[in-house]
N, C-alpha and C positions, 0 to 999 in steps of 0.2 A: 037594301043595296047602298047603304051609306058607306060601305067599304070602298066602292069604286068611284066615289065622288072625288073630284080634283079641285082643290081650293088654291087660292093665290099663294098661301103660305107653303103648301106642298110643292107647288111649281117653283117657287123661289128657293126652297130647300134643295130640290133636285138640281136646279141650275147652279147653286152654290157648290154642291158636291161635285158636279161635273167640272166646273171651273177650277175648283181646288185640286181635283185629280189630275187635270191637264197641267196645271202649274207645278204640281209635285213631280210629274213625269219629266217636264222640261228642266226643272231644277236638278233632279237626279241625273239626267242626261248630261247637263253641263258639268256636274261633279265628276261623273265617270270620264268625260273627255279630259278634264284637268288631271285626273289620276292617271290616265293613260299617258299623257304627256310627261308627267313626272316619272312614271315607271320606264318610259323610253329613255329618259336621261340617265336613270339609274342603270339600266341595261348597258348603255354606252360606256358609262364609267366602269362597270364591272368588266366589260370586255377589255378596256385599256388596262385595268388592274390585273387581269389574268395574264395579259402580255408581259407586264412588268414582273409578275411572280414567276412566270416561266423563264424569263431572262435571268432573274436572280438565281433560280435553281440551276440553270445551265452554267452560270458563272461559278457557283459553288462546286459543281461537279468538276469543272476545269481546275479550280483551286485544289480540290482533293487529289486530282490526277497529278498535278504538279508536285504536291506534297509527297505523294507516294514515290514519284520519280526521284525527288531529292533524297528521300530516305534510302532508296535503293542505291543511289549513287554514293551516299555516305557509307553504306555498308560495304560497297565494293572498294572504296578508298581505305576503309579500316582493314579489310582483308589484305589489300596490297601492302599496307604499312606493316602488318603482322608478318607477312612473308619476308619483306625487306629486313625487318628487325632480326629475323632468324639468321639471315645471311650476314648482316652487318655486325651484329652482336652475338657471336657464337657463345653458347653456354660455357661457363667456366668449369674446369674439371678439377 
């Protein structure tokens, strides 16, 4: 029955393992808390960045719409000039 005997060395080893495990758990817990805080900050930044990107996309669409309207207006003006040229400068016979 030597297997079931408890010596001072065995007891100290068990206590050391328990203290080591508890300290490891608290260390990991602190690291997780700091990682959570950092990730919260990153999420806030990403939220703000998403707002900026959406705003830029809206502005780009507005600029594209203005560009299309200007092109259409230019085409209408070119058509008017062509019509007026026909009346003002009749072809020579």
